[in-house]
C-alpha positions in Angstrom: 0.0 0.0 0.0 1.4 3.4 -1.1 0.1 6.5 0.6 0.4 10.2 -0.2 1.0 12.0 3.1 -0.1 15.6 3.0 1.2 18.2 5.5 -1.5 18.8 8.1 -2.1 19.9 11.7 -2.8 16.9 13.9 -5.2 17.4 16.8 -7.2 15.2 19.2 -6.6 12.2 21.4 -5.3 8.8 20.3 -5.5 5.5 22.3 -2.4 3.5 21.6 -2.9 -0.3 21.0 -2.2 -2.8 23.8 1.4 -3.3 24.7 3.0 -5.8 22.3 5.7 -6.6 24.8 3.3 -7.4 27.6 0.9 -9.2 25.2 3.7 -11.6 24.1 4.5 -12.4 27.7 1.0 -12.7 29.0 -0.1 -14.8 26.1 2.7 -17.4 26.5 2.1 -17.6 30.2 -1.7 -18.0 29.7 -1.2 -20.8 27.2 1.1 -22.6 29.6 -1.5 -22.1 32.4 -4.5 -23.1 30.2 -6.2 -19.7 30.8 -6.0 -17.8 27.5 -9.7 -16.8 27.8 -8.8 -14.7 30.9 -6.7 -12.2 29.0 -8.2 -8.8 28.3 -7.1 -6.1 25.9 -4.7 -8.4 24.1 -2.9 -6.9 21.1 -4.0 -8.2 17.7 -0.9 -7.3 15.7 0.8 -9.7 13.4 3.5 -10.3 15.9 1.0 -11.4 18.5 -0.8 -13.6 16.0 2.6 -15.3 15.4 3.0 -16.0 19.1 -0.6 -17.4 19.4 0.0 -19.6 16.3 3.2 -21.0 17.6 2.0 -21.6 21.1 -1.0 -23.6 19.7 1.5 -25.6 17.6 3.7 -26.3 20.6 0.9 -27.5 22.8 -0.8 -29.6 20.1 -0.6 -33.3 21.0 1.3 -34.5 17.9 4.3 -36.7 17.5 7.5 -35.2 16.1 9.0 -31.8 16.2 6.5 -28.9 15.8 6.8 -26.5 12.9 6.7 -22.9 14.2 6.2 -20.0 11.8 7.3 -17.0 13.7 6.4 -14.5 11.0 8.6 -11.4 11.5 8.5 -11.5 15.3 11.9 -11.7 17.0 10.1 -12.0 20.4 8.2 -15.1 19.3 11.4 -16.7 17.9 13.6 -16.0 20.9 11.0 -16.6 23.6 9.9 -20.0 22.2 13.2 -21.7 21.3 13.8 -22.7 25.0 10.2 -23.6 25.5 10.2 -25.9 22.5 13.2 -27.8 23.9 11.4 -28.2 27.3 7.9 -29.0 25.9 8.6 -31.0 22.8 12.3 -31.8 22.6 12.9 -29.2 20.0 11.2 -27.6 17.0 11.5 -26.4 13.5 11.4 -22.6 13.3 10.8 -20.5 10.2 10.1 -16.8 9.7 9.7 -14.0 7.1 11.5 -10.9 6.1 14.9 -10.6 8.0 13.8 -12.6 11.0 16.0 -15.7 10.4 19.0 -13.4 9.8 18.7 -11.9 13.3 21.4 -13.1 15.8 20.8 -16.3 17.8 24.4 -16.9 18.8 23.7 -16.5 22.6 21.5 -19.6 22.4 23.9 -21.4 20.1 26.7 -20.9 22.6 24.6 -22.3 25.4 23.5 -25.3 23.2 27.1 -26.1 22.4 27.8 -26.3 26.1 24.7 -28.3 26.9 24.8 -30.8 24.1 21.7 -29.5 22.3 21.7 -30.0 18.5 20.9 -27.2 16.2 21.1 -26.5 12.5 20.2 -23.3 10.6 20.1 -23.4 6.8 18.0 -21.7 4.1 15.9 -19.7 6.6 15.0 -22.7 8.7 16.3 -23.4 12.3 15.9 -26.9 13.7 16.8 -27.5 17.4 16.7 -30.9 19.1 17.3 -31.9 22.7 16.1 -31.1 26.2 17.0 -28.3 28.5 18.4 -29.7 31.7 18.9 -28.1 35.1 22.1 -26.1 35.5 23.7 -22.7 35.0 23.0 -20.7 31.8 25.3 -17.7 31.3 24.3 -14.8 29.0 26.2 -11.6 28.4 24.2 -8.6 29.6 24.7 -6.6 26.4 22.6 -8.9 24.2 18.9 -8.7 23.6 16.9 -9.2 26.8 14.7 -11.6 24.7 17.3 -14.4 25.3 16.9 -13.8 29.1 13.1 -13.9 28.9 13.2 -17.1 26.8 15.2 -18.9 29.5 13.2 -17.5 32.4 10.0 -19.0 30.9 11.4 -22.4 30.2 13.8 -23.2 33.1 11.1 -23.3 35.8 9.5 -26.2 33.9 12.6 -28.5 34.0 13.1 -31.2 36.6 15.7 -29.3 38.8 16.9 -25.9 39.8 18.7 -23.6 37.4 20.5 -20.2 37.3 20.6 -17.6 34.6 23.9 -15.9 35.1 24.3 -12.4 33.6 27.8 -11.3 32.8 28.2 -7.6 32.6 25.5 -4.9 32.9 22.0 -6.0 31.8 20.7 -3.8 29.0 17.0 -3.3 28.3 16.4 -4.0 31.9 12.8 -2.8 31.7 11.8 -5.7 29.4 13.2 -8.2 31.9 11.2 -6.5 34.7 8.1 -7.0 32.5 8.9 -10.7 32.3 9.4 -11.1 36.0 6.1 -9.3 36.6 4.1 -11.7 34.3 5.8 -14.7 35.8 4.9 -13.6 39.3 1.3 -13.1 38.3 1.2 -16.7 37.0 2.7 -18.0 40.2 6.1 -18.8 38.8 8.9 -18.2 41.2 12.1 -16.6 39.7 14.4 -15.0 42.2 16.8 -12.2 41.3 20.3 -12.5 42.6 23.4 -10.3 42.5 24.6 -12.2 39.5 21.4 -12.9 37.6 18.3 -15.1 38.4 17.6 -18.3 40.2 14.8 -20.4 38.6 13.7 -23.3 40.8 12.4 -26.3 38.7 9.3 -28.4 38.7 7.0 -25.4 38.7 3.6 -24.9 36.9 2.1 -21.8 35.5 -1.3 -21.2 37.2 -4.3 -19.4 35.7 -4.4 -15.7 36.1 -6.5 -12.8 34.7 -4.4 -10.1 33.0 -5.5 -6.9 31.4 -2.8 -5.7 29.0 -1.7 -2.1 29.3 -1.5 0.4 26.5 1.8 0.4 24.6 4.3 3.2 25.4 6.4 2.1 22.3 3.6 3.0 19.9 2.5 6.0 22.0 6.0 7.4 21.4 4.9 8.5 17.9 2.1 10.6 19.3 4.7 12.1 21.7 6.7 12.9 18.6 3.7 14.7 17.2 3.3 16.7 20.4 7.0 17.6 20.1 6.4 19.0 16.6 3.7 21.3 17.9 0.6 19.3 17.3 -2.1 19.5 20.0 -2.5 15.8 20.4 -2.6 13.4 23.4 -2.1 9.7 24.0 -4.7 8.3 26.4 -4.8 5.2 28.5 -1.2 5.0 29.4 0.0 3.7 32.8 2.5 6.2 34.3 3.7 3.5 36.6 4.2 0.9 33.9 7.2 -1.4 33.9 7.5 -0.9 30.1 11.0 0.5 29.5 9.8 2.7 26.7 7.9 4.8 29.3 11.0 6.9 29.3 9.6 8.6 26.2 7.9 11.0 28.6 11.2 12.1 30.0 12.8 12.3 26.6 9.9 14.4 25.4 10.6 16.9 28.1 14.4 16.9 27.4 13.8 17.6 23.7 12.3 20.9 24.8 15.6 22.0 26.4 17.7 24.6 24.5 21.0 22.7 24.7 22.5 20.0 22.5 21.5 16.5 23.8 23.3 13.1 24.0 20.7 10.3 24.6 21.7 6.8 25.5 19.1 4.5 23.8 20.7 1.1 24.8 17.7 0.4 27.1 15.0 1.7 24.7 16.2 1.1 21.1 12.7 1.1 19.7 12.3 4.7 20.6 14.9 5.8 18.0 12.5 6.5 15.1 10.2 8.8 17.1 13.2 10.4 18.8 14.8 11.1 15.5 11.7 12.9 14.3 11.7 15.1 17.4 15.4 15.8 16.9 14.9 16.7 13.2 12.8 19.7 14.2 14.9 21.0 17.2 16.0 24.0 15.2 19.7 24.7 15.4 20.2 22.1 18.1 22.0 18.8 17.8 20.8 15.5 19.2 22.9 12.4 19.3 21.2 9.0 19.8 24.0 6.7 21.0 24.5 2.9 21.8 22.0 1.9 19.2 23.9 -0.8 17.2 21.2 -3.4 17.8 18.9 -1.5 15.5 20.9 -2.7 12.5 19.3 -6.1 13.1 15.6 -5.2 13.3 13.0 -5.5 10.5 15.3 -3.2 8.6 18.8 -1.9 9.3 16.9 0.7 11.3 19.8 3.2 11.7 20.4 3.2 8.0 16.6 3.4 7.2 16.0 6.3 9.6 19.0 8.1 8.0 17.8 7.4 4.5 14.2 8.4 5.0 14.7 11.5 7.1 17.6 12.6 5.0 15.4 12.3 1.9 12.8 14.5 3.6 15.5 17.2 4.1 16.7 16.5 7.6 20.4 17.1 8.6 21.2 13.6 9.9 24.5 11.7 10.1 24.8 8.0 10.7 27.5 6.4 12.8 28.2 2.7 13.5 26.0 2.7 16.6 24.5 6.2 16.6 22.7 9.1 14.8 23.6 12.8 15.0 20.7 15.1 14.0 20.8 18.9 13.7 17.3 20.3 13.8 15.6 22.4 11.3 12.3 24.4 11.5 10.8 22.6 8.5 11.7 19.7 6.1 11.2 20.0 2.4 9.4 16.7 1.7 8.1 16.4 -1.9 9.7 12.9 -2.3 8.9 9.2 -2.4 10.4 7.1 0.4 10.1 3.5 1.3 9.1 2.0 4.7 11.7 -0.7 4.4 9.1 -3.2 5.6 9.6 -1.7 9.0 6.5 -0.6 11.0 8.5 2.0 13.0 9.9 3.6 9.9 6.4 3.9 8.4 5.1 5.6 11.5 8.1 7.9 11.8 7.5 9.0 8.2 3.9 9.7 8.9 4.7 12.1 11.8 7.6 13.8 9.9 5.4 14.4 6.9 3.0 16.6 8.9 5.7 19.2 9.1 7.1 19.0 5.5 6.7 21.8 3.0 5.3 19.4 0.3 3.6 16.0 0.4 5.5 12.8 0.9 4.7 9.4 -0.8 5.3 6.4 1.4 5.6 3.0 -0.2 4.9 -0.2 1.9 2.7 1.7 4.4 0.8 -1.5 5.3 3.8 -2.8 7.4 2.3 -0.9 10.4 0.2 -4.0 10.9 3.2 -5.7 12.6 2.6 -3.7 15.8 -0.1 -1.1 15.3 -2.8 -2.3 12.9 -5.0 0.7 13.4 -2.3 3.3 13.0 -3.6 4.9 9.8 -7.2 5.0 11.2 -5.9 6.8 14.3 -3.7 9.1 12.1 -6.7 10.2 10.0 -9.0 10.6 13.1 -6.4 13.0 14.4 -6.9 14.9 11.1 -3.7 13.6 9.5 -4.0 13.4 5.7 -3.1 10.1 4.1 -4.6 9.2 0.8 -3.9 6.4 -1.8 -0.9 7.5 -3.9 -1.8 7.7 -7.6 0.5 6.3 -10.2 1.8 8.7 -12.9 0.0 8.3 -16.2 
């Protein structure tokens, strides 16, 4: 789907979708507890559909390794690899887009130590074996998704285990969300000075969970506010454990008159909305640093942000793990840009286009369905102007 985005003044209130991160965690726990019908306000994005599909396949009483299509969801893939080993002795994982290119070496290193067989070829990962009680060491500077995957699986094995974290734990907020959901489902994981203890022989017990609104998606409406649009994001929990809740703090910092250096290692998904904010901080420079992991998302997100905002007229420079953006009062627009099959690039472009001098054509706009299926509906309800792009004749 290609859209022509016409500069416009946004106004009104948007209700962000349910948290994708919390939905993944609650849905997996609810399947393990047999209580999916007790979940409320569950996200219906493509990523959550992938987790639902894979959990049903994992729990289906069939012989042989289950085939698990994870779509484009990194959370689904990384959360369920350990569970497949515990529940079914392994699994055959597939995905779409760039998913099967994303790093899995932290698991592979552990599998080499534990005697678990794995093979990855032609976009298919096959794992065989059983997780056993013991110590599982992970570096703290890898995705927290690996930590979460082990914390869901190890309480189900026949003995006690430890997840040892070496070095500082990045994206700590996501692990806090995992611990909260495990606690709600009566699974005991104990934090220690060096990581987490996971006693074995546990069961997930049924629990009712209402999923919160998503701060990650709300960040794009905060970006709109930063650009001067009188909009609001409703339904957010100010005490949420979601790490991307820091967008509220960053929004305030973006209003300061000085140059900024923002460490995004704990909230890498905020880079696209933060980049939009920075692009309009006239005559002020914003550096977004420690963002190397964004190169392995749905797109090379550092490169995609640079390409798209640069095409619109932003003064933006890309580093190996950073972006440097010098703000301007207005961007030129008047170009066609591609969403790079990346939901956050599409939403970033939509917000930036509101303050361009000329309309912007966005190709691949349908990719927002990965995390925010109703984004374009909400955008137009806020008086954003998005119309089908017409081919030249």
